[in-house]
C-alpha positions in Angstrom: -36.9 -35.8 45.9 -37.5 -32.0 45.9 -39.6 -30.5 48.6 -42.4 -28.0 48.0 -40.4 -24.9 48.7 -37.5 -25.9 46.4 -39.9 -26.8 43.6 -41.7 -23.4 44.0 -38.5 -21.5 43.7 -37.5 -23.3 40.5 -41.0 -22.7 39.0 -40.8 -19.0 39.9 -37.3 -18.7 38.3 -38.5 -20.4 35.1 -41.6 -18.2 35.0 -39.4 -15.0 35.4 -37.0 -16.2 32.8 -39.8 -16.9 30.3 -41.1 -13.3 30.7 -37.8 -11.7 29.8 -37.8 -10.0 26.4 -35.0 -9.9 23.9 -34.7 -6.7 21.9 -32.3 -6.1 18.9 -31.6 -2.6 17.7 -29.8 -1.2 14.6 -28.9 2.1 13.1 -31.0 2.8 10.0 -28.3 4.2 7.7 -24.5 4.0 7.5 -22.3 5.6 4.9 -18.7 4.7 3.9 -16.2 5.1 1.1 -15.1 2.5 -1.4 -11.9 0.6 -0.4 -12.4 1.6 3.2 -14.0 -0.1 6.3 -17.2 0.3 8.1 -18.9 -1.0 11.3 -22.6 -2.0 11.2 -23.8 -1.5 14.8 -26.1 -4.0 16.4 -27.0 -4.0 20.2 -29.5 -6.1 22.1 -31.2 -5.8 25.5 -31.8 -8.7 27.8 -32.1 -8.9 31.6 -29.0 -10.7 32.8 -26.0 -12.2 31.0 -26.5 -15.1 28.7 -24.4 -17.0 26.1 -25.5 -17.0 22.5 -24.6 -16.0 19.0 -25.6 -13.6 16.2 -26.0 -13.8 12.4 -26.0 -11.1 9.7 -28.2 -11.4 6.6 -28.2 -9.5 3.4 -31.4 -8.0 2.0 -33.9 -9.7 4.4 -34.1 -12.1 7.3 -33.0 -15.6 6.2 -31.4 -14.1 3.1 -27.8 -14.6 2.1 -25.7 -14.8 5.3 -22.7 -12.5 5.6 -19.7 -14.3 7.1 -16.0 -14.3 6.5 -16.4 -17.3 4.3 -19.5 -16.2 2.3 -19.2 -15.6 -1.4 -18.2 -12.0 -2.1 -17.1 -11.4 1.6 -14.2 -13.9 2.0 -11.5 -12.4 4.2 -13.4 -9.1 4.6 -15.6 -9.7 7.7 -14.8 -9.1 11.4 -17.3 -10.1 14.2 -17.6 -9.1 17.8 -15.8 -11.2 20.4 -17.7 -13.6 22.7 -17.0 -11.3 25.7 -18.3 -8.3 23.8 -21.5 -10.3 23.0 -22.1 -11.5 26.5 -21.1 -8.5 28.6 -21.6 -5.5 26.3 -24.6 -7.0 24.5 -22.9 -6.1 21.2 -23.4 -8.0 17.9 -21.6 -5.5 15.6 -20.3 -6.5 12.2 -17.3 -4.8 10.5 -16.7 -4.9 6.7 -13.3 -4.2 5.1 -12.2 -3.3 1.6 -15.6 -2.1 0.7 -16.8 -2.1 -2.9 -19.9 -0.7 -4.6 -21.5 -4.1 -4.7 -21.7 -4.0 -0.9 -24.5 -1.4 -1.0 -27.7 -2.7 0.5 -29.7 -3.7 3.6 -28.0 -5.7 6.4 -30.1 -7.4 9.1 -28.7 -8.5 12.5 -30.2 -11.5 14.3 -29.4 -12.5 17.9 -30.0 -15.9 19.5 -29.7 -16.5 23.3 -29.1 -19.9 24.7 -31.9 -19.6 27.3 -34.8 -21.8 28.2 -36.7 -21.5 26.1 -34.3 -20.4 23.2 -34.8 -16.7 22.3 -34.2 -15.3 18.8 -34.9 -11.7 17.6 -33.6 -9.5 14.8 -33.3 -5.8 14.2 -35.0 -3.7 11.5 -31.8 -3.6 9.4 -29.1 -1.1 8.4 -28.8 0.2 4.9 -25.2 0.6 3.8 -24.3 3.4 1.4 -20.9 3.1 -0.3 -19.5 6.2 -2.1 -17.1 5.8 -5.0 -13.4 6.5 -4.1 -12.1 9.7 -5.6 -8.4 10.5 -5.6 -7.3 13.8 -4.1 -6.4 15.9 -7.1 -4.1 18.2 -5.2 -2.0 15.3 -3.9 -2.0 13.7 -7.4 -0.8 17.0 -8.9 2.0 17.3 -6.3 3.1 13.7 -7.0 3.2 14.4 -10.7 5.1 17.7 -10.2 7.6 15.9 -7.9 8.1 13.2 -10.5 8.6 15.7 -13.3 11.2 17.7 -11.2 13.1 14.5 -10.5 13.2 13.5 -14.2 14.3 17.0 -15.1 17.2 16.9 -12.6 18.3 13.5 -13.8 18.2 14.7 -17.4 20.3 17.8 -16.6 22.9 15.6 -14.7 23.1 13.2 -17.6 23.5 16.0 -20.2 26.2 17.6 -18.0 28.1 14.3 -17.7 27.9 13.8 -21.5 29.1 17.4 -22.1 32.1 16.9 -19.7 33.0 13.6 -21.3 33.0 14.9 -24.9 34.8 18.1 -23.8 37.5 16.2 -22.2 37.7 13.8 -25.1 38.0 16.8 -27.5 40.7 18.4 -25.4 42.7 15.2 -25.4 42.4 14.6 -29.2 43.4 18.2 -29.8 46.3 17.7 -27.5 47.6 14.8 -29.6 47.0 16.5 -32.9 48.8 19.7 -31.9 51.7 17.7 -30.6 51.8 15.8 -33.8 51.9 19.1 -35.7 54.9 20.2 -33.6 53.2 23.4 -32.4 55.5 24.9 -29.9 53.2 27.7 -28.8 50.3 25.5 -27.5 49.4 26.2 -23.9 47.8 22.9 -23.3 49.1 20.0 -21.3 48.7 16.3 -21.9 50.1 14.3 -19.1 51.3 10.8 -19.4 48.5 9.6 -17.1 45.9 11.2 -19.4 47.4 9.7 -22.5 47.7 6.2 -21.0 44.2 6.4 -19.5 42.7 7.2 -22.9 44.7 4.5 -24.6 43.6 1.9 -22.0 40.0 3.0 -22.2 40.0 3.2 -26.0 38.5 6.7 -25.8 40.3 8.1 -28.9 39.6 7.1 -32.5 43.3 6.8 -33.5 45.2 3.5 -33.4 47.8 4.2 -30.7 50.3 1.9 -29.0 53.2 2.5 -26.7 56.7 1.3 -26.0 58.5 2.2 -22.8 58.2 6.0 -22.5 57.1 6.8 -26.1 53.7 6.6 -27.7 53.2 5.8 -31.4 50.3 6.7 -33.6 49.4 5.0 -36.9 51.7 7.4 -38.9 54.6 6.3 -36.8 55.2 9.7 -35.3 56.5 9.5 -31.8 55.2 11.3 -28.8 57.1 11.5 -25.5 54.7 10.4 -22.7 56.4 12.4 -20.0 54.4 15.4 -18.8 55.5 18.5 -20.8 54.2 21.9 -21.8 53.9 22.3 -25.6 
């Protein structure tokens, strides 16, 4: 059984608790850019620490609730930690991957698990979302770099083709001049070059070989040993 002094202390504590006021405060306007993130600030005042929770509503109090599982906000909402709520008196909400449909009024509501239970809400924060606009200068630099890369690749391909056909022409002329028996030609066709072109089928003539001699379709013979002719 409680004595009179103890009962008086309890009644005094309850009376003091009942006179404490909960205040919730928000920033009126916040601006952000499409595809980015934004923090909607909400702070509350209360004498002493107390457990509780907060909710965010869209458009008006008791309107559509904004949570990480709400339609249109799935996976895009971060809330304050319990420690931040209790000790920093913060009830902030952070939205990610913003889109233009997020524009509107957001109202913060705080509830404290006191006796009696206390609930209050702020006046709301209006979120403005600006359309995302790509940086033209960066885009132009990207396009210029891509064009330069394509140009370099095209030049290298053309150079490789030119070298290939030039070498092929030189080899074909080499065989033709040898076939004509021109003794004054200052061009060399080595055995390795001839064999390589035969193996890779890089010349149009039907050529085959036997030991150290090469035969073309007209049965003229060419010695495959490196010579000057």
